N, CA, C and O atoms as a printed pandas DataFrame, in Angstrom:
     atom_number atom_name residue_name chain_id  residue_number  x_coord  y_coord  z_coord
0              1         N          MET        A               1  129.945  113.134  114.368
1              2        CA          MET        A               1  131.303  112.712  114.614
2              3         C          MET        A               1  131.330  111.639  115.707
3              4         O          MET        A               1  132.016  110.627  115.562
4              5         N          VAL        A               2  130.587  111.854  116.798
5              6        CA          VAL        A               2  130.566  110.889  117.901
6              7         C          VAL        A               2  129.939  109.584  117.424
7              8         O          VAL        A               2  130.412  108.504  117.775
8              9         N          GLY        A               3  128.875  109.678  116.625
9             10        CA          GLY        A               3  128.230  108.479  116.103
10            11         C          GLY        A               3  129.158  107.672  115.212
11            12         O          GLY        A               3  129.157  106.442  115.258
12            13         N          ALA        A               4  129.950  108.362  114.405
13            14        CA          ALA        A               4  130.901  107.664  113.534
14            15         C          ALA        A               4  131.968  106.954  114.354
15            16         O          ALA        A               4  132.356  105.831  114.030
16            17         N          LEU        A               5  132.446  107.601  115.417
17            18        CA          LEU        A               5  133.451  106.975  116.277
18            19         C          LEU        A               5  132.877  105.766  116.997
19            20         O          LEU        A               5  133.544  104.738  117.114
20            21         N          GLN        A               6  131.633  105.880  117.486
21            22        CA          GLN        A               6  131.009  104.748  118.162
22            23         C          GLN        A               6  130.763  103.603  117.184
23            24         O          GLN        A               6  130.884  102.434  117.550
24            25         N          GLY        A               7  130.415  103.940  115.935
25            26        CA          GLY        A               7  130.220  102.907  114.920
26            27         C          GLY        A               7  131.500  102.163  114.624
27            28         O          GLY        A               7  131.491  100.939  114.495
28            29         N          ARG        A               8  132.616  102.890  114.515
29            30        CA          ARG        A               8  133.911  102.241  114.292
30            31         C          ARG        A               8  134.307  101.401  115.494
31            32         O          ARG        A               8  134.863  100.313  115.341
32            33         N          ASP        A               9  134.022  101.904  116.693
33            34        CA          ASP        A               9  134.342  101.167  117.909
34            35         C          ASP        A               9  133.533   99.875  117.967
35            36         O          ASP        A               9  134.071   98.827  118.324
36            37         N          THR        A              10  132.254   99.936  117.622
37            38        CA          THR        A              10  131.405   98.751  117.623
38            39         C          THR        A              10  131.880   97.763  116.572
39            40         O          THR        A              10  131.876   96.556  116.812
40            41         N          GLU        A              11  132.289   98.256  115.415
41            42        CA          GLU        A              11  132.801   97.375  114.362
42            43         C          GLU        A              11  134.082   96.682  114.816
43            44         O          GLU        A              11  134.267   95.491  114.566
44            45         N          ALA        A              12  134.959   97.418  115.476
45            46        CA          ALA        A              12  136.193   96.813  115.997
46            47         C          ALA        A              12  135.870   95.764  117.067
47            48         O          ALA        A              12  136.506   94.712  117.123
48            49         N          GLN        A              13  134.888   96.056  117.908
49            50        CA          GLN        A              13  134.480   95.097  118.931
50            51         C          GLN        A              13  133.890   93.851  118.294
51            52         O          GLN        A              13  134.114   92.741  118.777
52            53         N          ALA        A              14  133.136   94.026  117.213
53            54        CA          ALA        A              14  132.554   92.878  116.520
54            55         C          ALA        A              14  133.651   92.011  115.911
55            56         O          ALA        A              14  133.564   90.785  115.968
56            57         N          ARG        A              15  134.681   92.625  115.329
57            58        CA          ARG        A              15  135.795   91.849  114.785
58            59         C          ARG        A              15  136.526   91.103  115.895
59            60         O          ARG        A              15  136.913   89.948  115.715
60            61         N          ALA        A              16  136.718   91.752  117.042
61            62        CA          ALA        A              16  137.386   91.103  118.175
62            63         C          ALA        A              16  136.546   89.929  118.678
63            64         O          ALA        A              16  137.092   88.880  119.018
64            65         N          LEU        A              17  135.221   90.098  118.728
65            66        CA          LEU        A              17  134.342   89.011  119.155
66            67         C          LEU        A              17  134.434   87.839  118.191
67            68         O          LEU        A              17  134.509   86.686  118.616
68            69         N          ALA        A              18  134.429   88.128  116.903
69            70        CA          ALA        A              18  134.521   87.055  115.909
70            71         C          ALA        A              18  135.836   86.297  116.060
71            72         O          ALA        A              18  135.861   85.069  115.977
72            73         N          GLU        A              19  136.918   87.021  116.279
73            74        CA          GLU        A              19  138.229   86.383  116.482
74            75         C          GLU        A              19  138.226   85.526  117.741
75            76         O          GLU        A              19  138.717   84.397  117.724
76            77         N          ASP        A              20  137.676   86.054  118.834
77            78        CA          ASP        A              20  137.618   85.306  120.092
78            79         C          ASP        A              20  136.759   84.058  119.958
79            80         O          ASP        A              20  137.105   83.006  120.495
80            81         N          LEU        A              21  135.636   84.167  119.241
81            82        CA          LEU        A              21  134.769   83.006  119.052
82            83         C          LEU        A              21  135.463   81.938  118.218
83            84         O          LEU        A              21  135.322   80.747  118.494
84            85         N          ARG        A              22  136.217   82.359  117.192
85            86        CA          ARG        A              22  136.958   81.392  116.387
86            87         C          ARG        A              22  138.023   80.693  117.237
87            88         O          ARG        A              22  138.210   79.481  117.122
88            89         N          GLN        A              23  138.712   81.443  118.079
89            90        CA          GLN        A              23  139.735   80.845  118.937
90            91         C          GLN        A              23  139.115   79.882  119.937
91            92         O          GLN        A              23  139.658   78.806  120.186
92            93         N          ARG        A              24  137.978   80.265  120.511
93            94        CA          ARG        A              24  137.322   79.393  121.489
94            95         C          ARG        A              24  136.834   78.115  120.816
95            96         O          ARG        A              24  136.979   77.025  121.369
96            97         N          ASP        A              25  136.250   78.250  119.610
97            98        CA          ASP        A              25  135.771   77.073  118.890
98            99         C          ASP        A              25  136.924   76.183  118.466
99           100         O          ASP        A              25  136.778   74.961  118.426
100          101         N          GLY        A              26  138.057   76.770  118.151
101          102        CA          GLY        A              26  139.222   75.993  117.757
102          103         C          GLY        A              26  139.903   75.300  118.920
103          104         O          GLY        A              26  140.624   74.321  118.724
104          105         N          ASP        A              27  139.682   75.797  120.136
105          106        CA          ASP        A              27  140.302   75.212  121.327
106          107         C          ASP        A              27  139.481   74.094  121.941
107          108         O          ASP        A              27  139.749   73.677  123.068
108          109         N          GLY        A              28  138.503   73.613  121.231
109          110        CA          GLY        A              28  137.712   72.508  121.762
110          111         C          GLY        A              28  136.274   72.890  122.025
111          112         O          GLY        A              28  135.436   72.016  122.248
112          113         N          GLY        A              29  135.963   74.187  122.004
113          114        CA          GLY        A              29  134.584   74.618  122.145
114          115         C          GLY        A              29  133.990   74.401  123.503
115          116         O          GLY        A              29  132.766   74.381  123.635
116          117         N          ASP        A              30  134.809   74.235  124.527
117          118        CA          ASP        A              30  134.242   73.993  125.850
118          119         C          ASP        A              30  133.762   75.265  126.506
119          120         O          ASP        A              30  133.114   75.220  127.551
120          121         N          GLY        A              31  134.075   76.409  125.902
121          122        CA          GLY        A              31  133.581   77.675  126.432
122          123         C          GLY        A              31  134.396   78.214  127.576
123          124         O          GLY        A              31  134.016   79.222  128.171
124          125         N          ALA        A              32  135.493   77.588  127.906
125          126        CA          ALA        A              32  136.311   78.059  129.026
126          127         C          ALA        A              32  137.045   79.328  128.634
127          128         O          ALA        A              32  137.601   79.431  127.540
128          129         N          ILE        A              33  137.039   80.272  129.524
129          130        CA          ILE        A              33  137.726   81.526  129.315
130          131         C          ILE        A              33  138.903   81.542  130.258
131          132         O          ILE        A              33  138.747   81.356  131.465
132          133         N          THR        A              34  140.086   81.763  129.706
133          134        CA          THR        A              34  141.263   81.833  130.561
134          135         C          THR        A              34  141.725   83.264  130.620
135          136         O          THR        A              34  141.810   83.962  129.609
136          137         N          ARG        A              35  142.022   83.681  131.829
137          138        CA          ARG        A              35  142.487   85.045  132.043
138          139         C          ARG        A              35  143.512   85.004  133.157
139          140         O          ARG        A              35  143.275   84.418  134.214
140          141         N          GLY        A              36  144.651   85.631  132.915
141          142        CA          GLY        A              36  145.704   85.627  133.923
142          143         C          GLY        A              36  145.280   86.356  135.176
143          144         O          GLY        A              36  144.577   87.364  135.104
144          145         N          ALA        A              37  145.698   85.859  136.319
145          146        CA          ALA        A              37  145.303   86.460  137.592
146          147         C          ALA        A              37  145.880   87.854  137.746
147          148         O          ALA        A              37  145.221   88.739  138.292
148          149         N          GLY        A              38  147.101   88.061  137.274
149          150        CA          GLY        A              38  147.719   89.369  137.425
150          151         C          GLY        A              38  147.662   90.186  136.150
151          152         O          GLY        A              38  148.420   91.143  135.989
152          153         N          SER        A              39  146.781   89.823  135.254
153          154        CA          SER        A              39  146.715   90.490  133.959
154          155         C          SER        A              39  146.230   91.926  134.095
155          156         O          SER        A              39  145.216   92.189  134.743
156          157         N          VAL        A              40  146.956   92.848  133.484
157          158        CA          VAL        A              40  146.527   94.240  133.476
158          159         C          VAL        A              40  146.280   94.718  132.050
159          160         O          VAL        A              40  146.051   95.907  131.831
160          161         N          ASP        A              41  146.322   93.812  131.079
161          162        CA          ASP        A              41  146.034   94.159  129.697
162          163         C          ASP        A              41  144.531   94.379  129.562
163          164         O          ASP        A              41  143.752   93.426  129.538
164          165         N          ARG        A              42  144.138   95.643  129.475
165          166        CA          ARG        A              42  142.727   95.992  129.457
166          167         C          ARG        A              42  141.991   95.335  128.307
167          168         O          ARG        A              42  140.921   94.759  128.506
168          169         N          ALA        A              43  142.545   95.412  127.109
169          170        CA          ALA        A              43  141.848   94.877  125.941
170          171         C          ALA        A              43  141.609   93.373  126.067
171          172         O          ALA        A              43  140.509   92.892  125.792
172          173         N          ALA        A              44  142.626   92.641  126.478
173          174        CA          ALA        A              44  142.477   91.188  126.604
174          175         C          ALA        A              44  141.483   90.827  127.703
175          176         O          ALA        A              44  140.677   89.910  127.539
176          177         N          THR        A              45  141.540   91.539  128.809
177          178        CA          THR        A              45  140.628   91.256  129.914
178          179         C          THR        A              45  139.187   91.578  129.537
179          180         O          THR        A              45  138.274   90.811  129.842
180          181         N          VAL        A              46  138.987   92.708  128.878
181          182        CA          VAL        A              46  137.632   93.094  128.467
182          183         C          VAL        A              46  137.102   92.109  127.432
183          184         O          VAL        A              46  135.928   91.741  127.478
184          185         N          ARG        A              47  137.943   91.680  126.506
185          186        CA          ARG        A              47  137.498   90.719  125.502
186          187         C          ARG        A              47  137.126   89.390  126.151
187          188         O          ARG        A              47  136.118   88.785  125.787
188          189         N          ALA        A              48  137.926   88.934  127.103
189          190        CA          ALA        A              48  137.625   87.673  127.782
190          191         C          ALA        A              48  136.330   87.780  128.588
191          192         O          ALA        A              48  135.514   86.859  128.579
192          193         N          THR        A              49  136.145   88.894  129.278
193          194        CA          THR        A              49  134.932   89.095  130.059
194          195         C          THR        A              49  133.709   89.210  129.152
195          196         O          THR        A              49  132.637   88.704  129.486
196          197         N          THR        A              50  133.865   89.871  128.013
197          198        CA          THR        A              50  132.764   89.987  127.056
198          199         C          THR        A              50  132.380   88.627  126.518
199          200         O          THR        A              50  131.194   88.304  126.437
200          201         N          LEU        A              51  133.355   87.832  126.154
201          202        CA          LEU        A              51  133.076   86.497  125.637
202          203         C          LEU        A              51  132.399   85.637  126.698
203          204         O          LEU        A              51  131.496   84.857  126.394
204          205         N          GLU        A              52  132.840   85.785  127.938
205          206        CA          GLU        A              52  132.224   85.052  129.046
206          207         C          GLU        A              52  130.767   85.485  129.236
207          208         O          GLU        A              52  129.893   84.648  129.463
208          209         N          ALA        A              53  130.510   86.791  129.144
209          210        CA          ALA        A              53  129.150   87.303  129.326
210          211         C          ALA        A              53  128.232   86.919  128.172
211          212         O          ALA        A              53  127.022   86.788  128.357
212          213         N          LEU        A              54  128.800   86.739  126.984
213          214        CA          LEU        A              54  127.979   86.396  125.819
214          215         C          LEU        A              54  127.869   84.900  125.581
215          216         O          LEU        A              54  127.306   84.474  124.572
216          217         N          SER        A              55  128.400   84.095  126.498
217          218        CA          SER        A              55  128.266   82.655  126.338
218          219         C          SER        A              55  126.874   82.243  126.796
219          220         O          SER        A              55  126.231   82.933  127.587
220          221         N          GLY        A              56  126.434   81.125  126.292
221          222        CA          GLY        A              56  125.109   80.626  126.650
222          223         C          GLY        A              56  124.139   80.737  125.498
223          224         O          GLY        A              56  124.353   81.509  124.563
224          225         N          PRO        A              57  123.067   79.962  125.568
225          226        CA          PRO        A              57  122.125   79.919  124.445
226          227         C          PRO        A              57  121.323   81.206  124.239
227          228         O          PRO        A              57  120.935   81.501  123.109
228          229         N          TRP        A              58  121.067   81.970  125.283
229          230        CA          TRP        A              58  120.258   83.175  125.139
230          231         C          TRP        A              58  120.992   84.283  124.404
231          232         O          TRP        A              58  120.354   85.178  123.851
232          233         N          ASN        A              59  122.308   84.244  124.386
233          234        CA          ASN        A              59  123.089   85.260  123.707
234          235         C          ASN        A              59  123.568   84.812  122.333
235          236         O          ASN        A              59  124.428   85.464  121.741
236          237         N          ALA        A              60  123.032   83.723  121.820
237          238        CA          ALA        A              60  123.421   83.240  120.501
238          239         C          ALA        A              60  123.162   84.279  119.402
239          240         O          ALA        A              60  124.015   84.443  118.530
240          241         N          PRO        A              61  122.014   84.994  119.402
241          242        CA          PRO        A              61  121.830   86.018  118.360
242          243         C          PRO        A              61  122.869   87.133  118.440
243          244         O          PRO        A              61  123.300   87.653  117.411
244          245         N          VAL        A              62  123.268   87.499  119.642
245          246        CA          VAL        A              62  124.276   88.550  119.805
246          247         C          VAL        A              62  125.606   88.073  119.237
247          248         O          VAL        A              62  126.293   88.819  118.539
248          249         N          ARG        A              63  125.965   86.828  119.538
249          250        CA          ARG        A              63  127.224   86.282  119.016
250          251         C          ARG        A              63  127.180   86.143  117.501
251          252         O          ARG        A              63  128.147   86.478  116.818
252          253         N          LEU        A              64  126.066   85.652  116.975
253          254        CA          LEU        A              64  125.936   85.465  115.528
254          255         C          LEU        A              64  126.015   86.796  114.790
255          256         O          LEU        A              64  126.772   86.933  113.829
256          257         N          LEU        A              65  125.242   87.767  115.236
257          258        CA          LEU        A              65  125.256   89.060  114.563
258          259         C          LEU        A              65  126.541   89.828  114.846
259          260         O          LEU        A              65  126.952   90.660  114.038
260          261         N          GLY        A              66  127.183   89.560  115.991
261          262        CA          GLY        A              66  128.479   90.169  116.255
262          263         C          GLY        A              66  129.555   89.613  115.348
263          264         O          GLY        A              66  130.457   90.333  114.921
264          265         N          ARG        A              67  129.454   88.328  115.056
265          266        CA          ARG        A              67  130.433   87.683  114.180
266          267         C          ARG        A              67  130.258   88.130  112.729
267          268         O          ARG        A              67  131.242   88.333  112.017
268          269         N          TYR        A              68  129.021   88.280  112.295
269          270        CA          TYR        A              68  128.731   88.643  110.899
270          271         C          TYR        A              68  128.014   89.991  110.835
271          272         O          TYR        A              68  127.010   90.130  110.137
272          273         N          ARG        A              69  128.522   90.968  111.552
273          274        CA          ARG        A              69  127.849   92.258  111.699
274          275         C          ARG        A              69  127.659   92.983  110.370
275          276         O          ARG        A              69  126.561   93.457  110.081
276          277         N          THR        A              70  128.691   93.074  109.572
277          278        CA          THR        A              70  128.599   93.804  108.310
278          279         C          THR        A              70  127.608   93.139  107.364
279          280         O          THR        A              70  126.800   93.823  106.736
280          281         N          ALA        A              71  127.661   91.829  107.258
281          282        CA          ALA        A              71  126.732   91.114  106.386
282          283         C          ALA        A              71  125.293   91.259  106.884
283          284         O          ALA        A              71  124.373   91.413  106.081
284          285         N          ALA        A              72  125.098   91.213  108.186
285          286        CA          ALA        A              72  123.749   91.358  108.743
286          287         C          ALA        A              72  123.178   92.736  108.444
287          288         O          ALA        A              72  122.006   92.862  108.090
288          289         N          TRP        A              73  124.006   93.771  108.586
289          290        CA          TRP        A              73  123.534   95.123  108.259
290          291         C          TRP        A              73  123.228   95.250  106.773
291          292         O          TRP        A              73  122.244   95.890  106.403
292          293         N          ALA        A              74  124.047   94.657  105.916
293          294        CA          ALA        A              74  123.808   94.731  104.469
294          295         C          ALA        A              74  122.496   94.039  104.108
295          296         O          ALA        A              74  121.696   94.581  103.345
296          297         N          VAL        A              75  122.276   92.853  104.649
297          298        CA          VAL        A              75  121.035   92.122  104.368
298          299         C          VAL        A              75  119.827   92.901  104.889
299          300         O          VAL        A              75  118.802   92.974  104.212
300          301         N          SER        A              76  119.939   93.475  106.069
301          302        CA          SER        A              76  118.815   94.237  106.634
302          303         C          SER        A              76  118.497   95.468  105.788
303          304         O          SER        A              76  117.330   95.782  105.555
304          305         N          LEU        A              77  119.527   96.155  105.333
305          306        CA          LEU        A              77  119.282   97.331  104.487
306          307         C          LEU        A              77  118.649   96.945  103.151
307          308         O          LEU        A              77  117.784   97.658  102.643
308          309         N          ILE        A              78  119.078   95.822  102.588
309          310        CA          ILE        A              78  118.460   95.349  101.337
310          311         C          ILE        A              78  117.006   94.981  101.585
311          312         O          ILE        A              78  116.140   95.296  100.768
312          313         N          LEU        A              79  116.726   94.313  102.709
313          314        CA          LEU        A              79  115.339   93.968  103.039
314          315         C          LEU        A              79  114.490   95.214  103.276
315          316         O          LEU        A              79  113.318   95.240  102.901
316          317         N          CYS        A              80  115.066   96.244  103.891
317          318        CA          CYS        A              80  114.339   97.508  104.084
318          319         C          CYS        A              80  113.959   98.116  102.749
319          320         O          CYS        A              80  112.812   98.506  102.531
320          321         N          PHE        A              81  114.925   98.191  101.868
321          322        CA          PHE        A              81  114.678   98.769  100.543
322          323         C          PHE        A              81  113.645   97.946   99.778
323          324         O          PHE        A              81  112.727   98.506   99.179
324          325         N          ALA        A              82  113.789   96.625   99.795
325          326        CA          ALA        A              82  112.854   95.760   99.068
326          327         C          ALA        A              82  111.438   95.856   99.638
327          328         O          ALA        A              82  110.465   95.885   98.884
328          329         N          THR        A              83  111.322   95.906  100.956
329          330        CA          THR        A              83  110.005   96.012  101.582
330          331         C          THR        A              83  109.345   97.341  101.234
331          332         O          THR        A              83  108.168   97.374  100.874
332          333         N          ASN        A              84  110.090   98.425  101.337
333          334        CA          ASN        A              84  109.517   99.733  101.002
334          335         C          ASN        A              84  109.142   99.820   99.527
335          336         O          ASN        A              84  108.114  100.404   99.182
336          337         N          THR        A              85  109.962   99.248   98.663
337          338        CA          THR        A              85  109.652   99.248   97.234
338          339         C          THR        A              85  108.391   98.431   96.969
339          340         O          THR        A              85  107.518   98.866   96.219
340          341         N          ALA        A              86  108.291   97.254   97.577
341          342        CA          ALA        A              86  107.106   96.407   97.383
342          343         C          ALA        A              86  105.850   97.097   97.910
343          344         O          ALA        A              86  104.793   97.012   97.285
344          345         N          LEU        A              87  105.950   97.774   99.042
345          346        CA          LEU        A              87  104.781   98.467   99.598
346          347         C          LEU        A              87  104.344   99.621   98.699
347          348         O          LEU        A              87  103.147   99.857   98.537
348          349         N          ARG        A              88  105.290  100.333   98.119
349          350        CA          ARG        A              88  104.937  101.438   97.211
350          351         C          ARG        A              88  104.336  100.913   95.912
351          352         O          ARG        A              88  103.344  101.457   95.427
352          353         N          ARG        A              89  104.917   99.876   95.352
353          354        CA          ARG        A              89  104.438   99.342   94.059
354          355         C          ARG        A              89  103.068   98.686   94.169
355          356         O          ARG        A              89  102.293   98.714   93.212
356          357         N          THR        A              90  102.760   98.100   95.312
357          358        CA          THR        A              90  101.453   97.458   95.467
358          359         C          THR        A              90  100.371   98.454   95.861
359          360         O          THR        A              90   99.189   98.111   95.871
360          361         N          GLY        A              91  100.759   99.682   96.184
361          362        CA          GLY        A              91   99.781  100.699   96.522
362          363         C          GLY        A              91   99.386  100.725   97.980
363          364         O          GLY        A              91   98.465  101.453   98.351
364          365         N          VAL        A              92  100.051   99.955   98.815
365          366        CA          VAL        A              92   99.746   99.944  100.248
366          367         C          VAL        A              92  100.092  101.298  100.866
367          368         O          VAL        A              92   99.348  101.813  101.701
368          369         N          VAL        A              93  101.219  101.870  100.453
369          370        CA          VAL        A              93  101.618  103.206  100.906
370          371         C          VAL        A              93  101.872  104.057   99.665
371          372         O          VAL        A              93  102.153  103.540   98.584
372          373         N          ASP        A              94  101.766  105.381   99.847
373          374        CA          ASP        A              94  101.939  106.265   98.698
374          375         C          ASP        A              94  103.398  106.653   98.453
375          376         O          ASP        A              94  103.906  106.498   97.343
376          377         N          HIS        A              95  104.060  107.149   99.479
377          378        CA          HIS        A              95  105.402  107.676   99.249
378          379         C          HIS        A              95  106.462  107.022  100.122
379          380         O          HIS        A              95  107.319  106.283   99.638
380          381         N          PHE        A              96  106.391  107.297  101.370
381          382        CA          PHE        A              96  107.436  106.871  102.293
382          383         C          PHE        A              96  106.806  106.030  103.384
383          384         O          PHE        A              96  105.727  106.349  103.883
384          385         N          SER        A              97  107.479  104.960  103.753
385          386        CA          SER        A              97  106.945  104.074  104.775
386          387         C          SER        A              97  108.032  103.700  105.776
387          388         O          SER        A              97  109.182  103.460  105.409
388          389         N          LEU        A              98  107.651  103.657  107.019
389          390        CA          LEU        A              98  108.566  103.196  108.055
390          391         C          LEU        A              98  108.508  101.688  108.240
391          392         O          LEU        A              98  109.331  101.128  108.964
392          393         N          TRP        A              99  107.554  101.018  107.600
393          394        CA          TRP        A              99  107.397   99.574  107.788
394          395         C          TRP        A              99  108.624   98.797  107.340
395          396         O          TRP        A              99  108.983   97.800  107.967
396          397         N          GLY        A             100  109.263   99.226  106.286
397          398        CA          GLY        A             100  110.451   98.526  105.804
398          399         C          GLY        A             100  111.607   98.594  106.783
399          400         O          GLY        A             100  112.455   97.703  106.823
400          401         N          TYR        A             101  111.633   99.650  107.566
401          402        CA          TYR        A             101  112.736   99.826  108.514
402          403         C          TYR        A             101  112.596   98.961  109.766
403          404         O          TYR        A             101  113.473   98.984  110.629
404          405         N          LEU        A             102  111.528   98.214  109.873
405          406        CA          LEU        A             102  111.376   97.283  110.988
406          407         C          LEU        A             102  112.444   96.187  110.952
407          408         O          LEU        A             102  112.733   95.567  111.976
408          409         N          TRP        A             103  113.029   95.950  109.773
409          410        CA          TRP        A             103  114.100   94.960  109.660
410          411         C          TRP        A             103  115.344   95.377  110.446
411          412         O          TRP        A             103  116.171   94.531  110.786
412          413         N          LEU        A             104  115.480   96.660  110.733
413          414        CA          LEU        A             104  116.662   97.152  111.447
414          415         C          LEU        A             104  116.546   97.018  112.967
415          416         O          LEU        A             104  117.560   97.059  113.664
416          417         N          ILE        A             105  115.348   96.860  113.483
417          418        CA          ILE        A             105  115.144   96.832  114.935
418          419         C          ILE        A             105  115.934   95.703  115.621
419          420         O          ILE        A             105  116.586   95.961  116.634
420          421         N          PRO        A             106  115.900   94.469  115.110
421          422        CA          PRO        A             106  116.695   93.430  115.783
422          423         C          PRO        A             106  118.196   93.750  115.811
423          424         O          PRO        A             106  118.867   93.483  116.807
424          425         N          LEU        A             107  118.712   94.312  114.735
425          426        CA          LEU        A             107  120.136   94.658  114.718
426          427         C          LEU        A             107  120.457   95.779  115.685
427          428         O          LEU        A             107  121.503   95.763  116.333
428          429         N          LEU        A             108  119.573   96.744  115.787
429          430        CA          LEU        A             108  119.798   97.831  116.740
430          431         C          LEU        A             108  119.761   97.314  118.177
431          432         O          LEU        A             108  120.555   97.743  119.014
432          433         N          ILE        A             109  118.846   96.400  118.459
433          434        CA          ILE        A             109  118.762   95.813  119.803
434          435         C          ILE        A             109  120.017   95.010  120.118
435          436         O          ILE        A             109  120.562   95.117  121.216
436          437         N          VAL        A             110  120.474   94.215  119.169
437          438        CA          VAL        A             110  121.675   93.405  119.384
438          439         C          VAL        A             110  122.899   94.306  119.530
439          440         O          VAL        A             110  123.764   94.037  120.363
440          441         N          ASP        A             111  122.985   95.371  118.733
441          442        CA          ASP        A             111  124.109   96.305  118.870
442          443         C          ASP        A             111  124.127   96.950  120.254
443          444         O          ASP        A             111  125.190   97.094  120.857
444          445         N          ARG        A             112  122.967   97.335  120.753
445          446        CA          ARG        A             112  122.903   97.923  122.091
446          447         C          ARG        A             112  123.278   96.896  123.147
447          448         O          ARG        A             112  123.971   97.234  124.107
448          449         N          ARG        A             113  122.842   95.656  122.997
449          450        CA          ARG        A             113  123.198   94.594  123.944
450          451         C          ARG        A             113  124.708   94.377  123.940
451          452         O          ARG        A             113  125.332   94.242  124.992
452          453         N          PHE        A             114  125.281   94.347  122.744
453          454        CA          PHE        A             114  126.714   94.163  122.592
454          455         C          PHE        A             114  127.470   95.309  123.260
455          456         O          PHE        A             114  128.451   95.073  123.965
456          457         N          ALA        A             115  127.025   96.539  123.047
457          458        CA          ALA        A             115  127.678   97.699  123.666
458          459         C          ALA        A             115  127.534   97.664  125.188
459          460         O          ALA        A             115  128.471   98.008  125.908
460          461         N          ALA        A             116  126.371   97.251  125.678
461          462        CA          ALA        A             116  126.162   97.175  127.135
462          463         C          ALA        A             116  127.071   96.130  127.768
463          464         O          ALA        A             116  127.611   96.352  128.853
464          465         N          VAL        A             117  127.243   95.008  127.108
465          466        CA          VAL        A             117  128.120   93.963  127.638
466          467         C          VAL        A             117  129.562   94.456  127.660
467          468         O          VAL        A             117  130.288   94.207  128.622
468          469         N          ARG        A             118  129.978   95.147  126.614
469          470        CA          ARG        A             118  131.343   95.681  126.582
470          471         C          ARG        A             118  131.552   96.715  127.688
471          472         O          ARG        A             118  132.596   96.730  128.341
472          473         N          LYS        A             119  130.559   97.574  127.892
473          474        CA          LYS        A             119  130.670   98.589  128.944
474          475         C          LYS        A             119  130.745   97.930  130.321
475          476         O          LYS        A             119  131.525   98.355  131.173
476          477         N          GLU        A             120  129.943   96.905  130.535
477          478        CA          GLU        A             120  129.968   96.173  131.800
478          479         C          GLU        A             120  131.315   95.474  131.995
479          480         O          GLU        A             120  131.844   95.441  133.106
480          481         N          ALA        A             121  131.863   94.921  130.926
481          482        CA          ALA        A             121  133.167   94.258  131.012
482          483         C          ALA        A             121  134.258   95.262  131.359
483          484         O          ALA        A             121  135.147   94.959  132.155
484          485         N          GLU        A             122  134.199   96.444  130.774
485          486        CA          GLU        A             122  135.192   97.468  131.108
486          487         C          GLU        A             122  135.045   97.922  132.560
487          488         O          GLU        A             122  136.043   98.169  133.238
488          489         N          ALA        A             123  133.805   98.033  133.039
489          490        CA          ALA        A             123  133.580   98.419  134.436
490          491         C          ALA        A             123  134.119   97.351  135.381
491          492         O          ALA        A             123  134.697   97.677  136.418
492          493         N          ARG        A             124  133.934   96.079  135.032
493          494        CA          ARG        A             124  134.467   94.996  135.859
494          495         C          ARG        A             124  135.991   95.018  135.880
495          496         O          ARG        A             124  136.609   94.739  136.907
496          497         N          HIS        A             125  136.591   95.350  134.745
497          498        CA          HIS        A             125  138.055   95.435  134.687
498          499         C          HIS        A             125  138.558   96.569  135.578
499          500         O          HIS        A             125  139.538   96.401  136.303
500          501         N          VAL        A             126  137.892   97.719  135.525
501          502        CA          VAL        A             126  138.285   98.852  136.366
502          503         C          VAL        A             126  138.119   98.498  137.844
503          504         O          VAL        A             126  138.970   98.841  138.665
504          505         N          ALA        A             127  137.025   97.814  138.185
505          506        CA          ALA        A             127  136.809   97.396  139.572
506          507         C          ALA        A             127  137.894   96.417  140.020
507          508         O          ALA        A             127  138.357   96.471  141.160
508          509         N          HIS        A             128  138.290   95.529  139.120
509          510        CA          HIS        A             128  139.357   94.578  139.440
510          511         C          HIS        A             128  140.676   95.321  139.681
511          512         O          HIS        A             128  141.402   95.007  140.624
512          513         N          LEU        A             129  140.981   96.293  138.839
513          514        CA          LEU        A             129  142.208   97.077  139.017
514          515         C          LEU        A             129  142.183   97.862  140.321
515          516         O          LEU        A             129  143.192   97.944  141.021
516          517         N          GLU        A             130  141.025   98.441  140.648
517          518        CA          GLU        A             130  140.902   99.178  141.905
518          519         C          GLU        A             130  141.113   98.249  143.101
519          520         O          GLU        A             130  141.750   98.628  144.084
520          521         N          ALA        A             131  140.573   97.027  143.011
521          522        CA          ALA        A             131  140.740   96.068  144.100
522          523         C          ALA        A             131  142.206   95.669  144.253
523          524         O          ALA        A             131  142.707   95.536  145.370
524          525         N          VAL        A             132  142.886   95.479  143.127
525          526        CA          VAL        A             132  144.302   95.119  143.188
526          527         C          VAL        A             132  145.117   96.262  143.774
527          528         O          VAL        A             132  146.008   96.034  144.593
528          529         N          LEU        A             133  144.819   97.496  143.360
529          530        CA          LEU        A             133  145.540   98.642  143.893
530          531         C          LEU        A             133  145.256   98.861  145.376
531          532         O          LEU        A             133  146.159   99.229  146.128
532          533         N          ALA        A             134  144.016   98.641  145.804
533          534        CA          ALA        A             134  143.666   98.771  147.216
534          535         C          ALA        A             134  144.357   97.700  148.048
535          536         O          ALA        A             134  144.750   97.944  149.189
536          537         N          GLU        A             135  144.502   96.513  147.469
537          538        CA          GLU        A             135  145.165   95.414  148.166
538          539         C          GLU        A             135  146.652   95.706  148.358
539          540         O          GLU        A             135  147.227   95.339  149.383
540          541         N          ARG        A             136  147.266   96.353  147.396
541          542        CA          ARG        A             136  148.696   96.671  147.473
542          543         C          ARG        A             136  148.979   97.802  148.443
543          544         O          ARG        A             136  150.081   97.903  148.982
544          545         N          SER        A             137  147.985   98.655  148.666
545          546        CA          SER        A             137  148.206   99.810  149.541
546          547         C          SER        A             137  148.213   99.464  151.000
547          548         O          SER        A             137  148.389  100.344  151.843
């Protein structure tokens, strides 16, 4: 049950990332993230912080697979099945092989990176709210 909820949450985050990337690319592609100084909208702030954290050339695979998450998983599963079938038919393995599942490792790594960035963005938002509340007190 928890895994299913986390999977839906990750899928929703991937859709939000794809939407944010389309908006950023449509706004000139300069990569600027705008966030209101007094903004308390958690979702918008976390999305902006996530997009900011995923900018740059080193996070291009995370952005690409986040944008096309469902298609990437479908292609990886097809490659897993095809690899395992080819290994069985050629006689390299007899019954079951884990070699075909190596296609899933990059997606699992990117999913974990994506989740870590989202968690960090939420922590930064909470820290920002705490700072604002401490300032008002």
